[in-house]
N, CA, C and O atoms as a GROMACS GRO file, in nm:
protein
  460
    1MET      N    1 -11.035  -3.654  -1.577
    1MET     CA    2 -11.041  -3.799  -1.570
    1MET      C    3 -11.170  -3.846  -1.636
    1MET      O    4 -11.277  -3.791  -1.610
    2VAL      N    5 -11.161  -3.948  -1.719
    2VAL     CA    6 -11.277  -4.003  -1.788
    2VAL      C    7 -11.346  -4.106  -1.698
    2VAL      O    8 -11.280  -4.191  -1.639
    3ASP      N    9 -11.477  -4.096  -1.689
    3ASP     CA   10 -11.556  -4.192  -1.612
    3ASP      C   11 -11.571  -4.317  -1.696
    3ASP      O   12 -11.644  -4.318  -1.795
    4LYS      N   13 -11.503  -4.423  -1.658
    4LYS     CA   14 -11.505  -4.546  -1.737
    4LYS      C   15 -11.638  -4.618  -1.734
    4LYS      O   16 -11.660  -4.709  -1.814
    5SER      N   17 -11.727  -4.580  -1.642
    5SER     CA   18 -11.859  -4.642  -1.638
    5SER      C   19 -11.957  -4.568  -1.728
    5SER      O   20 -12.070  -4.613  -1.749
    6SER      N   21 -11.915  -4.455  -1.780
    6SER     CA   22 -12.001  -4.374  -1.865
    6SER      C   23 -12.015  -4.437  -2.003
    6SER      O   24 -11.918  -4.488  -2.060
    7ALA      N   25 -12.136  -4.434  -2.057
    7ALA     CA   26 -12.159  -4.485  -2.193
    7ALA      C   27 -12.119  -4.382  -2.297
    7ALA      O   28 -12.105  -4.415  -2.414
    8VAL      N   29 -12.100  -4.256  -2.254
    8VAL     CA   30 -12.055  -4.151  -2.346
    8VAL      C   31 -11.904  -4.139  -2.329
    8VAL      O   32 -11.855  -4.089  -2.228
    9LYS      N   33 -11.832  -4.186  -2.429
    9LYS     CA   34 -11.686  -4.190  -2.423
    9LYS      C   35 -11.626  -4.052  -2.448
    9LYS      O   36 -11.535  -4.010  -2.378
   10ALA      N   37 -11.679  -3.980  -2.549
   10ALA     CA   38 -11.625  -3.849  -2.583
   10ALA      C   39 -11.724  -3.774  -2.670
   10ALA      O   40 -11.805  -3.833  -2.740
   11ILE      N   41 -11.714  -3.641  -2.664
   11ILE     CA   42 -11.788  -3.553  -2.754
   11ILE      C   43 -11.686  -3.454  -2.807
   11ILE      O   44 -11.616  -3.388  -2.730
   12ARG      N   45 -11.676  -3.444  -2.939
   12ARG     CA   46 -11.574  -3.357  -2.999
   12ARG      C   47 -11.621  -3.308  -3.135
   12ARG      O   48 -11.723  -3.354  -3.187
   13GLN      N   49 -11.547  -3.217  -3.190
   13GLN     CA   50 -11.576  -3.163  -3.324
   13GLN      C   51 -11.483  -3.225  -3.427
   13GLN      O   52 -11.367  -3.252  -3.399
   14ASN      N   53 -11.535  -3.246  -3.545
   14ASN     CA   54 -11.456  -3.285  -3.662
   14ASN      C   55 -11.503  -3.193  -3.774
   14ASN      O   56 -11.600  -3.225  -3.844
   15GLY      N   57 -11.438  -3.080  -3.790
   15GLY     CA   58 -11.486  -2.980  -3.884
   15GLY      C   59 -11.619  -2.926  -3.833
   15GLY      O   60 -11.631  -2.888  -3.716
   16ALA      N   61 -11.718  -2.922  -3.920
   16ALA     CA   62 -11.851  -2.872  -3.882
   16ALA      C   63 -11.934  -2.980  -3.810
   16ALA      O   64 -12.039  -2.949  -3.754
   17ALA      N   65 -11.888  -3.102  -3.812
   17ALA     CA   66 -11.964  -3.213  -3.752
   17ALA      C   67 -11.931  -3.228  -3.603
   17ALA      O   68 -11.817  -3.208  -3.560
   18THR      N   69 -12.033  -3.262  -3.527
   18THR     CA   70 -12.015  -3.299  -3.387
   18THR      C   71 -12.013  -3.451  -3.382
   18THR      O   72 -12.100  -3.518  -3.438
   19VAL      N   73 -11.913  -3.505  -3.314
   19VAL     CA   74 -11.898  -3.650  -3.302
   19VAL      C   75 -11.921  -3.690  -3.156
   19VAL      O   76 -11.857  -3.637  -3.065
   20VAL      N   77 -12.013  -3.784  -3.136
   20VAL     CA   78 -12.038  -3.839  -3.003
   20VAL      C   79 -11.997  -3.986  -3.008
   20VAL      O   80 -12.056  -4.065  -3.082
   21GLU      N   81 -11.896  -4.020  -2.929
   21GLU     CA   82 -11.849  -4.158  -2.923
   21GLU      C   83 -11.916  -4.226  -2.804
   21GLU      O   84 -11.907  -4.179  -2.691
   22LEU      N   85 -11.983  -4.337  -2.832
   22LEU     CA   86 -12.047  -4.415  -2.727
   22LEU      C   87 -11.968  -4.543  -2.704
   22LEU      O   88 -11.888  -4.584  -2.788
   23ARG      N   89 -11.992  -4.606  -2.588
   23ARG     CA   90 -11.921  -4.732  -2.558
   23ARG      C   91 -12.004  -4.820  -2.466
   23ARG      O   92 -12.097  -4.775  -2.399
   24GLY      N   93 -11.966  -4.946  -2.466
   24GLY     CA   94 -12.032  -5.041  -2.376
   24GLY      C   95 -12.169  -5.081  -2.424
   24GLY      O   96 -12.190  -5.103  -2.543
   25ASP      N   97 -12.262  -5.090  -2.331
   25ASP     CA   98 -12.398  -5.129  -2.362
   25ASP      C   99 -12.487  -5.005  -2.358
   25ASP      O  100 -12.488  -4.931  -2.260
   26VAL      N  101 -12.561  -4.984  -2.465
   26VAL     CA  102 -12.660  -4.876  -2.468
   26VAL      C  103 -12.794  -4.944  -2.441
   26VAL      O  104 -12.866  -4.986  -2.532
   27ASP      N  105 -12.824  -4.954  -2.311
   27ASP     CA  106 -12.942  -5.026  -2.266
   27ASP      C  107 -13.019  -4.940  -2.166
   27ASP      O  108 -12.984  -4.825  -2.142
   28LEU      N  109 -13.122  -4.997  -2.110
   28LEU     CA  110 -13.208  -4.924  -2.019
   28LEU      C  111 -13.131  -4.854  -1.907
   28LEU      O  112 -13.169  -4.746  -1.862
   29HIS      N  113 -13.023  -4.916  -1.863
   29HIS     CA  114 -12.942  -4.859  -1.755
   29HIS      C  115 -12.866  -4.733  -1.800
   29HIS      O  116 -12.855  -4.638  -1.723
   30HIS      N  117 -12.815  -4.732  -1.923
   30HIS     CA  118 -12.732  -4.622  -1.972
   30HIS      C  119 -12.807  -4.522  -2.061
   30HIS      O  120 -12.753  -4.415  -2.091
   31VAL      N  121 -12.928  -4.555  -2.102
   31VAL     CA  122 -13.001  -4.467  -2.194
   31VAL      C  123 -13.024  -4.326  -2.140
   31VAL      O  124 -13.012  -4.231  -2.218
   32PRO      N  125 -13.056  -4.306  -2.012
   32PRO     CA  126 -13.078  -4.168  -1.968
   32PRO      C  127 -12.956  -4.078  -1.993
   32PRO      O  128 -12.971  -3.964  -2.036
   33GLU      N  129 -12.838  -4.130  -1.965
   33GLU     CA  130 -12.714  -4.054  -1.988
   33GLU      C  131 -12.692  -4.028  -2.138
   33GLU      O  132 -12.662  -3.916  -2.177
   34VAL      N  133 -12.708  -4.131  -2.218
   34VAL     CA  134 -12.689  -4.118  -2.364
   34VAL      C  135 -12.793  -4.022  -2.421
   34VAL      O  136 -12.760  -3.935  -2.502
   35HIS      N  137 -12.916  -4.036  -2.380
   35HIS     CA  138 -13.026  -3.952  -2.426
   35HIS      C  139 -12.996  -3.805  -2.395
   35HIS      O  140 -13.007  -3.720  -2.483
   36ALA      N  141 -12.957  -3.776  -2.272
   36ALA     CA  142 -12.928  -3.639  -2.230
   36ALA      C  143 -12.813  -3.580  -2.311
   36ALA      O  144 -12.821  -3.465  -2.356
   37ALA      N  145 -12.707  -3.657  -2.331
   37ALA     CA  146 -12.591  -3.608  -2.406
   37ALA      C  147 -12.626  -3.580  -2.551
   37ALA      O  148 -12.588  -3.477  -2.606
   38LEU      N  149 -12.700  -3.671  -2.614
   38LEU     CA  150 -12.735  -3.653  -2.755
   38LEU      C  151 -12.833  -3.538  -2.775
   38LEU      O  152 -12.820  -3.461  -2.870
   39LEU      N  153 -12.930  -3.525  -2.686
   39LEU     CA  154 -13.025  -3.413  -2.697
   39LEU      C  155 -12.956  -3.279  -2.674
   39LEU      O  156 -12.990  -3.179  -2.738
   40ALA      N  157 -12.858  -3.276  -2.584
   40ALA     CA  158 -12.782  -3.153  -2.560
   40ALA      C  159 -12.706  -3.112  -2.686
   40ALA      O  160 -12.697  -2.994  -2.718
   41GLU      N  161 -12.651  -3.210  -2.756
   41GLU     CA  162 -12.579  -3.179  -2.881
   41GLU      C  163 -12.676  -3.137  -2.991
   41GLU      O  164 -12.646  -3.047  -3.069
   42CYS      N  165 -12.792  -3.201  -2.998
   42CYS     CA  166 -12.895  -3.162  -3.097
   42CYS      C  167 -12.938  -3.017  -3.075
   42CYS      O  168 -12.962  -2.944  -3.171
   43ALA      N  169 -12.948  -2.976  -2.949
   43ALA     CA  170 -12.993  -2.841  -2.915
   43ALA      C  171 -12.895  -2.734  -2.965
   43ALA      O  172 -12.932  -2.618  -2.978
   44LYS      N  173 -12.771  -2.773  -2.993
   44LYS     CA  174 -12.671  -2.680  -3.046
   44LYS      C  175 -12.682  -2.665  -3.198
   44LYS      O  176 -12.611  -2.584  -3.258
   45HIS      N  177 -12.772  -2.742  -3.258
   45HIS     CA  178 -12.800  -2.739  -3.402
   45HIS      C  179 -12.677  -2.759  -3.491
   45HIS      O  180 -12.649  -2.678  -3.579
   46PRO      N  181 -12.604  -2.868  -3.468
   46PRO     CA  182 -12.491  -2.894  -3.558
   46PRO      C  183 -12.545  -2.934  -3.695
   46PRO      O  184 -12.652  -2.995  -3.703
   47PRO      N  185 -12.475  -2.900  -3.803
   47PRO     CA  186 -12.522  -2.942  -3.934
   47PRO      C  187 -12.518  -3.094  -3.951
   47PRO      O  188 -12.600  -3.152  -4.023
   48VAL      N  189 -12.422  -3.157  -3.884
   48VAL     CA  190 -12.407  -3.302  -3.890
   48VAL      C  191 -12.375  -3.352  -3.750
   48VAL      O  192 -12.285  -3.300  -3.683
   49LEU      N  193 -12.449  -3.454  -3.706
   49LEU     CA  194 -12.420  -3.521  -3.579
   49LEU      C  195 -12.381  -3.664  -3.613
   49LEU      O  196 -12.458  -3.740  -3.672
   50ILE      N  197 -12.259  -3.699  -3.576
   50ILE     CA  198 -12.207  -3.833  -3.601
   50ILE      C  199 -12.206  -3.908  -3.468
   50ILE      O  200 -12.149  -3.860  -3.370
   51ILE      N  201 -12.268  -4.025  -3.467
   51ILE     CA  202 -12.265  -4.110  -3.348
   51ILE      C  203 -12.177  -4.230  -3.380
   51ILE      O  204 -12.209  -4.312  -3.466
   52ASP      N  205 -12.064  -4.238  -3.310
   52ASP     CA  206 -11.968  -4.346  -3.330
   52ASP      C  207 -12.006  -4.461  -3.237
   52ASP      O  208 -12.000  -4.449  -3.115
   53LEU      N  209 -12.046  -4.573  -3.298
   53LEU     CA  210 -12.090  -4.690  -3.222
   53LEU      C  211 -11.987  -4.803  -3.223
   53LEU      O  212 -12.019  -4.917  -3.191
   54GLY      N  213 -11.864  -4.771  -3.260
   54GLY     CA  214 -11.760  -4.873  -3.272
   54GLY      C  215 -11.729  -4.946  -3.143
   54GLY      O  216 -11.685  -5.061  -3.147
   55ASP      N  217 -11.750  -4.882  -3.030
   55ASP     CA  218 -11.724  -4.946  -2.901
   55ASP      C  219 -11.851  -4.986  -2.828
   55ASP      O  220 -11.848  -5.015  -2.708
   56VAL      N  221 -11.964  -4.987  -2.900
   56VAL     CA  222 -12.091  -5.031  -2.843
   56VAL      C  223 -12.109  -5.178  -2.877
   56VAL      O  224 -12.112  -5.217  -2.993
   57HIS      N  225 -12.120  -5.259  -2.773
   57HIS     CA  226 -12.132  -5.403  -2.792
   57HIS      C  227 -12.276  -5.452  -2.794
   57HIS      O  228 -12.305  -5.558  -2.850
   58TYR      N  229 -12.365  -5.374  -2.735
   58TYR     CA  230 -12.504  -5.416  -2.726
   58TYR      C  231 -12.592  -5.292  -2.721
   58TYR      O  232 -12.557  -5.191  -2.659
   59MET      N  233 -12.707  -5.299  -2.786
   59MET     CA  234 -12.807  -5.192  -2.780
   59MET      C  235 -12.944  -5.256  -2.774
   59MET      O  236 -12.977  -5.341  -2.857
   60ASP      N  237 -13.024  -5.215  -2.676
   60ASP     CA  238 -13.159  -5.269  -2.667
   60ASP      C  239 -13.258  -5.171  -2.729
   60ASP      O  240 -13.218  -5.070  -2.787
   61SER      N  241 -13.386  -5.200  -2.716
   61SER     CA  242 -13.489  -5.118  -2.780
   61SER      C  243 -13.490  -4.975  -2.726
   61SER      O  244 -13.525  -4.883  -2.800
   62SER      N  245 -13.451  -4.955  -2.601
   62SER     CA  246 -13.447  -4.818  -2.548
   62SER      C  247 -13.337  -4.738  -2.616
   62SER      O  248 -13.354  -4.619  -2.640
   63GLY      N  249 -13.227  -4.802  -2.647
   63GLY     CA  250 -13.119  -4.735  -2.720
   63GLY      C  251 -13.160  -4.701  -2.862
   63GLY      O  252 -13.131  -4.593  -2.913
   64VAL      N  253 -13.228  -4.795  -2.926
   64VAL     CA  254 -13.279  -4.769  -3.062
   64VAL      C  255 -13.379  -4.654  -3.059
   64VAL      O  256 -13.380  -4.570  -3.149
   65GLY      N  257 -13.461  -4.650  -2.957
   65GLY     CA  258 -13.558  -4.541  -2.943
   65GLY      C  259 -13.490  -4.405  -2.934
   65GLY      O  260 -13.538  -4.307  -2.991
   66VAL      N  261 -13.379  -4.399  -2.863
   66VAL     CA  262 -13.303  -4.273  -2.853
   66VAL      C  263 -13.250  -4.234  -2.992
   66VAL      O  264 -13.257  -4.117  -3.029
   67LEU      N  265 -13.198  -4.330  -3.067
   67LEU     CA  266 -13.148  -4.299  -3.201
   67LEU      C  267 -13.259  -4.243  -3.290
   67LEU      O  268 -13.238  -4.149  -3.366
   68VAL      N  269 -13.378  -4.302  -3.279
   68VAL     CA  270 -13.492  -4.254  -3.359
   68VAL      C  271 -13.526  -4.110  -3.319
   68VAL      O  272 -13.548  -4.025  -3.406
   69GLN      N  273 -13.531  -4.083  -3.190
   69GLN     CA  274 -13.564  -3.948  -3.146
   69GLN      C  275 -13.459  -3.847  -3.191
   69GLN      O  276 -13.494  -3.737  -3.234
   70VAL      N  277 -13.333  -3.882  -3.183
   70VAL     CA  278 -13.226  -3.793  -3.227
   70VAL      C  279 -13.234  -3.772  -3.378
   70VAL      O  280 -13.217  -3.660  -3.426
   71TYR      N  281 -13.261  -3.877  -3.452
   71TYR     CA  282 -13.279  -3.865  -3.597
   71TYR      C  283 -13.390  -3.764  -3.628
   71TYR      O  284 -13.373  -3.676  -3.713
   72GLN      N  285 -13.503  -3.777  -3.560
   72GLN     CA  286 -13.617  -3.688  -3.585
   72GLN      C  287 -13.583  -3.543  -3.550
   72GLN      O  288 -13.620  -3.452  -3.623
   73LYS      N  289 -13.513  -3.521  -3.438
   73LYS     CA  290 -13.475  -3.386  -3.399
   73LYS      C  291 -13.376  -3.325  -3.498
   73LYS      O  292 -13.388  -3.208  -3.534
   74MET      N  293 -13.280  -3.404  -3.541
   74MET     CA  294 -13.182  -3.353  -3.638
   74MET      C  295 -13.251  -3.318  -3.770
   74MET      O  296 -13.226  -3.213  -3.828
   75LYS      N  297 -13.338  -3.406  -3.816
   75LYS     CA  298 -13.409  -3.383  -3.942
   75LYS      C  299 -13.498  -3.259  -3.932
   75LYS      O  300 -13.501  -3.177  -4.024
   76ALA      N  301 -13.570  -3.245  -3.822
   76ALA     CA  302 -13.659  -3.130  -3.804
   76ALA      C  303 -13.580  -2.998  -3.801
   76ALA      O  304 -13.631  -2.894  -3.843
   77GLY      N  305 -13.457  -3.004  -3.752
   77GLY     CA  306 -13.372  -2.885  -3.744
   77GLY      C  307 -13.288  -2.862  -3.868
   77GLY      O  308 -13.206  -2.770  -3.872
   78GLY      N  309 -13.307  -2.946  -3.970
   78GLY     CA  310 -13.231  -2.930  -4.094
   78GLY      C  311 -13.093  -2.992  -4.091
   78GLY      O  312 -13.013  -2.972  -4.182
   79GLY      N  313 -13.064  -3.068  -3.985
   79GLY     CA  314 -12.934  -3.134  -3.974
   79GLY      C  315 -12.938  -3.278  -4.020
   79GLY      O  316 -13.043  -3.331  -4.056
   80LYS      N  317 -12.821  -3.340  -4.019
   80LYS     CA  318 -12.809  -3.479  -4.062
   80LYS      C  319 -12.750  -3.563  -3.951
   80LYS      O  320 -12.660  -3.519  -3.879
   81LEU      N  321 -12.801  -3.685  -3.938
   81LEU     CA  322 -12.749  -3.782  -3.842
   81LEU      C  323 -12.673  -3.887  -3.920
   81LEU      O  324 -12.721  -3.939  -4.020
   82ARG      N  325 -12.554  -3.919  -3.872
   82ARG     CA  326 -12.472  -4.023  -3.933
   82ARG      C  327 -12.429  -4.121  -3.824
   82ARG      O  328 -12.387  -4.079  -3.716
   83LEU      N  329 -12.439  -4.249  -3.851
   83LEU     CA  330 -12.389  -4.352  -3.760
   83LEU      C  331 -12.263  -4.409  -3.821
   83LEU      O  332 -12.258  -4.435  -3.942
   84VAL      N  333 -12.160  -4.428  -3.739
   84VAL     CA  334 -12.034  -4.484  -3.790
   84VAL      C  335 -11.987  -4.600  -3.705
   84VAL      O  336 -12.020  -4.612  -3.587
   85ARG      N  337 -11.909  -4.687  -3.770
   85ARG     CA  338 -11.845  -4.802  -3.707
   85ARG      C  339 -11.946  -4.887  -3.630
   85ARG      O  340 -11.921  -4.925  -3.516
   86VAL      N  341 -12.057  -4.918  -3.692
   86VAL     CA  342 -12.164  -4.995  -3.627
   86VAL      C  343 -12.126  -5.143  -3.630
   86VAL      O  344 -12.109  -5.202  -3.737
   87ARG      N  345 -12.113  -5.202  -3.514
   87ARG     CA  346 -12.079  -5.345  -3.504
   87ARG      C  347 -12.195  -5.431  -3.556
   87ARG      O  348 -12.310  -5.387  -3.558
   88ASP      N  349 -12.163  -5.550  -3.597
   88ASP     CA  350 -12.262  -5.640  -3.657
   88ASP      C  351 -12.384  -5.662  -3.569
   88ASP      O  352 -12.497  -5.662  -3.618
   89ARG      N  353 -12.362  -5.682  -3.440
   89ARG     CA  354 -12.474  -5.710  -3.349
   89ARG      C  355 -12.572  -5.591  -3.343
   89ARG      O  356 -12.693  -5.610  -3.347
   90VAL      N  357 -12.518  -5.470  -3.336
   90VAL     CA  358 -12.602  -5.350  -3.331
   90VAL      C  359 -12.662  -5.325  -3.470
   90VAL      O  360 -12.778  -5.286  -3.480
   91ARG      N  361 -12.584  -5.346  -3.574
   91ARG     CA  362 -12.636  -5.329  -3.710
   91ARG      C  363 -12.753  -5.423  -3.734
   91ARG      O  364 -12.850  -5.385  -3.801
   92GLY      N  365 -12.747  -5.543  -3.681
   92GLY     CA  366 -12.856  -5.638  -3.696
   92GLY      C  367 -12.985  -5.586  -3.635
   92GLY      O  368 -13.093  -5.603  -3.693
   93ILE      N  369 -12.976  -5.522  -3.520
   93ILE     CA  370 -13.094  -5.464  -3.456
   93ILE      C  371 -13.150  -5.352  -3.543
   93ILE      O  372 -13.272  -5.341  -3.560
   94ILE      N  373 -13.062  -5.270  -3.596
   94ILE     CA  374 -13.104  -5.158  -3.682
   94ILE      C  375 -13.171  -5.212  -3.809
   94ILE      O  376 -13.271  -5.157  -3.855
   95GLU      N  377 -13.116  -5.318  -3.865
   95GLU     CA  378 -13.173  -5.376  -3.987
   95GLU      C  379 -13.306  -5.446  -3.961
   95GLU      O  380 -13.399  -5.434  -4.040
   96ILE      N  381 -13.316  -5.519  -3.850
   96ILE     CA  382 -13.441  -5.589  -3.816
   96ILE      C  383 -13.556  -5.489  -3.800
   96ILE      O  384 -13.669  -5.517  -3.839
   97THR      N  385 -13.526  -5.375  -3.742
   97THR     CA  386 -13.628  -5.272  -3.721
   97THR      C  387 -13.648  -5.185  -3.846
   97THR      O  388 -13.730  -5.093  -3.846
   98ARG      N  389 -13.573  -5.216  -3.951
   98ARG     CA  390 -13.579  -5.146  -4.080
   98ARG      C  391 -13.537  -4.999  -4.071
   98ARG      O  392 -13.569  -4.920  -4.159
   99LEU      N  393 -13.467  -4.965  -3.966
   99LEU     CA  394 -13.421  -4.828  -3.950
   99LEU      C  395 -13.301  -4.796  -4.039
   99LEU      O  396 -13.264  -4.680  -4.055
  100ASP      N  397 -13.240  -4.900  -4.097
  100ASP     CA  398 -13.131  -4.876  -4.190
  100ASP      C  399 -13.180  -4.802  -4.315
  100ASP      O  400 -13.099  -4.750  -4.392
  101GLN      N  401 -13.311  -4.797  -4.334
  101GLN     CA  402 -13.369  -4.721  -4.445
  101GLN      C  403 -13.367  -4.571  -4.415
  101GLN      O  404 -13.381  -4.490  -4.506
  102TYR      N  405 -13.351  -4.535  -4.289
  102TYR     CA  406 -13.353  -4.395  -4.247
  102TYR      C  407 -13.215  -4.346  -4.202
  102TYR      O  408 -13.176  -4.233  -4.232
  103PHE      N  409 -13.143  -4.431  -4.132
  103PHE     CA  410 -13.012  -4.392  -4.080
  103PHE      C  411 -12.906  -4.407  -4.187
  103PHE      O  412 -12.899  -4.508  -4.256
  104ALA      N  413 -12.823  -4.305  -4.200
  104ALA     CA  414 -12.706  -4.314  -4.287
  104ALA      C  415 -12.595  -4.379  -4.205
  104ALA      O  416 -12.554  -4.326  -4.102
  105ILE      N  417 -12.546  -4.494  -4.252
  105ILE     CA  418 -12.446  -4.572  -4.179
  105ILE      C  419 -12.318  -4.576  -4.261
  105ILE      O  420 -12.320  -4.608  -4.380
  106PHE      N  421 -12.206  -4.542  -4.196
  106PHE     CA  422 -12.077  -4.537  -4.264
  106PHE      C  423 -11.976  -4.622  -4.187
  106PHE      O  424 -11.988  -4.642  -4.067
  107ASP      N  425 -11.876  -4.671  -4.261
  107ASP     CA  426 -11.771  -4.751  -4.200
  107ASP      C  427 -11.674  -4.667  -4.117
  107ASP      O  428 -11.617  -4.715  -4.020
  108SER      N  429 -11.656  -4.540  -4.158
  108SER     CA  430 -11.559  -4.456  -4.088
  108SER      C  431 -11.612  -4.315  -4.068
  108SER      O  432 -11.704  -4.270  -4.137
  109GLU      N  433 -11.553  -4.248  -3.972
  109GLU     CA  434 -11.589  -4.109  -3.945
  109GLU      C  435 -11.556  -4.020  -4.064
  109GLU      O  436 -11.632  -3.928  -4.097
  110GLU      N  437 -11.446  -4.048  -4.128
  110GLU     CA  438 -11.403  -3.968  -4.244
  110GLU      C  439 -11.507  -3.974  -4.355
  110GLU      O  440 -11.539  -3.872  -4.417
  111GLU      N  441 -11.561  -4.094  -4.382
  111GLU     CA  442 -11.666  -4.109  -4.483
  111GLU      C  443 -11.789  -4.028  -4.445
  111GLU      O  444 -11.849  -3.962  -4.530
  112ALA      N  445 -11.827  -4.034  -4.319
  112ALA     CA  446 -11.946  -3.964  -4.271
  112ALA      C  447 -11.929  -3.812  -4.284
  112ALA      O  448 -12.023  -3.742  -4.320
  113VAL      N  449 -11.811  -3.762  -4.254
  113VAL     CA  450 -11.784  -3.618  -4.264
  113VAL      C  451 -11.790  -3.574  -4.409
  113VAL      O  452 -11.842  -3.466  -4.439
  114ARG      N  453 -11.738  -3.655  -4.499
  114ARG     CA  454 -11.735  -3.619  -4.643
  114ARG      C  455 -11.872  -3.625  -4.708
  114ARG      O  456 -11.895  -3.558  -4.809
  115SER      N  457 -11.963  -3.703  -4.654
  115SER     CA  458 -12.092  -3.725  -4.721
  115SER      C  459 -12.184  -3.604  -4.714
  115SER      O  460 -12.295  -3.608  -4.767
   0.00000   0.00000   0.00000
């Protein structure tokens, strides 16, 4: 049974890529769970980590901080971080913080896997 209050919707493989689907609000309340799940996946050293934000409606600075930390861990380990299906509201936060210069953002999971 899926915990509907969980911000982590699913974790699965798509070829060599690990896909983490998030949902709801990635804010101070949900960041510990999201942080733990993403760091656990980073520790497995996937060549590509895809974070699907299509069902994320809001992200605050703590959520952005987690993305930065995951980006740094993936880069240090020789892996790549890809963000997919980023909604306009969340994309705006990423652009305001100028992190779109670092994060690879794709419209679909398929594009992210091919890149």
